[in-house]
C-alpha positions as CSV (number, residue, x, y, z in Angstrom):
1,X,68.8,70.5,-19.6
2,X,65.1,71.1,-19.5
3,X,63.2,71.8,-16.2
4,X,61.7,68.4,-15.8
5,X,65.0,66.6,-16.3
6,X,66.7,69.1,-13.9
7,X,64.0,68.5,-11.2
8,X,64.3,64.7,-11.6
9,X,68.0,64.8,-11.3
10,X,67.8,67.1,-8.2
11,X,65.2,64.8,-6.6
12,X,67.5,61.8,-7.1
13,X,70.5,63.7,-5.7
14,X,68.5,64.9,-2.7
15,X,67.2,61.4,-2.0
16,X,70.8,60.1,-1.8
17,X,71.8,62.9,0.6
18,X,68.7,62.4,2.8
19,X,69.0,58.6,3.0
20,X,72.7,58.1,3.5
21,X,73.5,56.6,6.8
22,X,76.6,55.2,8.6
23,X,77.6,51.6,7.7
24,X,80.0,49.8,10.0
25,X,79.3,46.2,9.1
26,X,80.0,44.9,5.6
27,X,79.3,41.7,3.7
28,X,82.9,41.2,2.6
29,X,82.0,41.3,-1.1
30,X,84.9,43.2,-2.8
31,X,84.5,46.7,-4.3
32,X,85.3,46.3,-8.0
33,X,87.6,48.5,-9.9
34,X,84.9,50.5,-11.7
35,X,83.1,51.4,-8.5
36,X,86.5,52.3,-6.8
37,X,87.3,54.6,-9.8
38,X,83.9,56.3,-9.5
39,X,84.4,56.8,-5.7
40,X,87.8,58.3,-6.2
41,X,86.6,60.6,-8.9
42,X,83.7,61.8,-6.6
43,X,86.3,62.6,-3.9
44,X,88.4,64.6,-6.3
45,X,85.4,66.6,-7.4
46,X,84.9,68.0,-3.9
47,X,85.1,71.7,-3.2
48,X,88.6,72.9,-2.2
49,X,89.5,76.4,-0.8
50,X,91.7,78.3,-3.1
51,X,91.9,75.2,-5.3
52,X,94.8,74.1,-3.2
53,X,93.6,70.4,-3.2
54,X,95.7,69.9,-0.1
55,X,94.7,66.2,0.1
56,X,95.9,62.8,-0.8
57,X,94.2,59.4,-0.6
58,X,95.3,55.8,-0.3
59,X,92.8,53.1,-1.4
60,X,93.6,49.9,0.5
61,X,92.2,46.6,-0.7
62,X,95.0,44.2,0.0
63,X,93.7,41.8,2.7
64,X,97.0,41.7,4.7
65,X,97.3,45.5,4.7
66,X,93.7,45.8,5.8
67,X,94.3,43.4,8.7
68,X,97.3,45.4,9.9
69,X,95.5,48.7,9.4
70,X,92.7,47.5,11.6
71,X,95.2,46.5,14.3
72,X,96.3,50.1,14.5
73,X,92.7,51.5,14.3
74,X,90.2,51.0,17.1
75,X,87.8,53.1,15.1
76,X,87.6,50.3,12.4
77,X,85.1,48.1,14.2
78,X,84.4,45.4,11.5
79,X,86.5,44.2,8.5
80,X,85.7,45.9,5.2
81,X,86.9,45.1,1.7
82,X,88.2,48.7,1.2
83,X,89.5,51.4,3.4
84,X,90.2,54.9,2.0
85,X,92.8,56.7,4.0
86,X,92.2,60.5,3.6
87,X,95.3,62.6,4.2
88,X,96.0,66.3,4.6
89,X,98.9,67.3,2.3
90,X,100.8,69.9,4.2
91,X,103.1,70.6,1.2
92,X,100.1,72.2,-0.6
93,X,98.8,74.0,2.5
94,X,101.1,77.0,2.4
95,X,99.6,80.4,1.4
96,X,101.5,82.7,-1.1
97,X,102.7,84.7,1.9
98,X,104.2,81.6,3.5
99,X,101.6,81.3,6.2
100,X,100.0,77.9,6.9
101,X,96.6,77.3,5.4
102,X,94.5,75.2,7.7
103,X,91.3,75.2,5.7
104,X,92.7,72.2,3.9
105,X,91.5,70.0,6.8
106,X,87.9,71.1,5.8
107,X,88.6,70.2,2.2
108,X,89.6,66.7,3.2
109,X,86.4,66.3,5.1
110,X,84.3,67.5,2.1
111,X,86.1,65.0,-0.2
112,X,85.2,62.2,2.3
113,X,81.6,63.4,2.3
114,X,81.6,63.1,-1.5
115,X,83.0,59.6,-1.1
116,X,80.3,58.6,1.3
117,X,77.5,60.0,-0.9
118,X,78.9,58.4,-4.0
119,X,79.2,55.1,-2.1
120,X,75.6,55.3,-1.0
121,X,74.4,56.0,-4.5
122,X,76.1,52.8,-5.6
123,X,74.6,50.6,-2.9
124,X,77.8,50.8,-0.7
125,X,78.3,52.4,2.6
126,X,81.0,53.6,5.0
127,X,81.8,55.4,8.1
128,X,84.8,57.8,8.7
129,X,87.0,56.9,11.7
130,X,89.5,59.2,13.3
131,X,90.5,56.8,16.0
132,X,93.8,55.3,14.8
133,X,97.6,55.5,15.5
134,X,98.7,58.1,13.0
135,X,102.4,57.3,13.0
136,X,101.8,53.6,12.6
137,X,99.4,54.1,9.7
138,X,101.8,56.6,8.1
139,X,104.6,54.0,8.3
140,X,102.4,51.1,7.1
141,X,101.3,53.0,4.0
142,X,104.7,54.5,3.4
143,X,103.3,58.1,3.5
144,X,105.8,60.8,3.2
145,X,106.2,63.2,6.1
146,X,104.0,65.9,4.5
147,X,101.0,63.6,4.2
148,X,99.1,63.4,7.5
149,X,96.4,60.8,7.7
150,X,93.2,62.3,9.1
151,X,90.4,59.8,8.4
152,X,90.1,56.2,7.7
153,X,87.0,55.3,5.7
154,X,86.0,51.7,5.5
155,X,83.7,51.1,2.5
156,X,81.8,48.1,1.4
157,X,78.4,46.5,0.9
158,X,76.2,46.9,4.0
159,X,75.5,43.7,5.9
160,X,72.1,45.1,7.1
161,X,69.4,47.2,5.6
162,X,70.2,50.9,6.0
163,X,68.2,53.0,8.5
164,X,68.6,56.8,8.4
165,X,69.1,58.1,11.9
166,X,66.7,60.7,13.3
167,X,67.7,64.3,12.8
168,X,66.9,67.4,14.8
169,X,63.9,69.4,13.6
170,X,64.8,72.2,11.2
171,X,63.2,74.8,13.4
172,X,65.7,73.9,16.2
173,X,68.8,74.5,14.0
174,X,67.9,77.0,11.3
175,X,67.1,80.7,11.5
176,X,66.1,82.9,8.6
177,X,67.9,86.3,8.3
178,X,68.8,86.1,12.0
179,X,68.9,83.5,14.8
180,X,65.5,82.6,16.2
181,X,63.5,83.8,13.2
182,X,61.4,80.9,12.0
183,X,61.0,79.9,8.4
184,X,58.8,82.3,6.3
185,X,57.0,79.2,5.0
186,X,56.2,77.9,8.4
187,X,58.3,74.7,8.0
């Protein structure tokens, strides 16, 4: 890849990252199979410590299951055409020495971030929710005991135009070489 192609690709990627925002209200238009496949592939491309891939996902599009899922989930504010249930797979979270490997929780979060960025790049949006009855969701989706649902991510086409929320200034949250040292470029 030549430099100009690389810079153009980087610019497009950074634009997706900078403009992503939370979407809680959806048009109801279904998420088609091709987009769903792309979203799932993006999740599975996420970084994972030790390549444990201690995650599992359930993509829910069935209207009845979505209704029941919402009944167990105060964090799901509006109906959406798709909810991705992100689970921690405890059976893959054991180190070689038999100790429990809890970094897998972070890996699930990174996979969900990939999902949200991919969704945004396709004109979709979403918002992870952690407010739900875990045992009820586990039973509804027939999850085996070793799969612990961590996040529910409603996904769909935004009902309103997206507005990126304000962010803290870089100088408030970034130090260079040590805390409190401002950027050498003055930014």
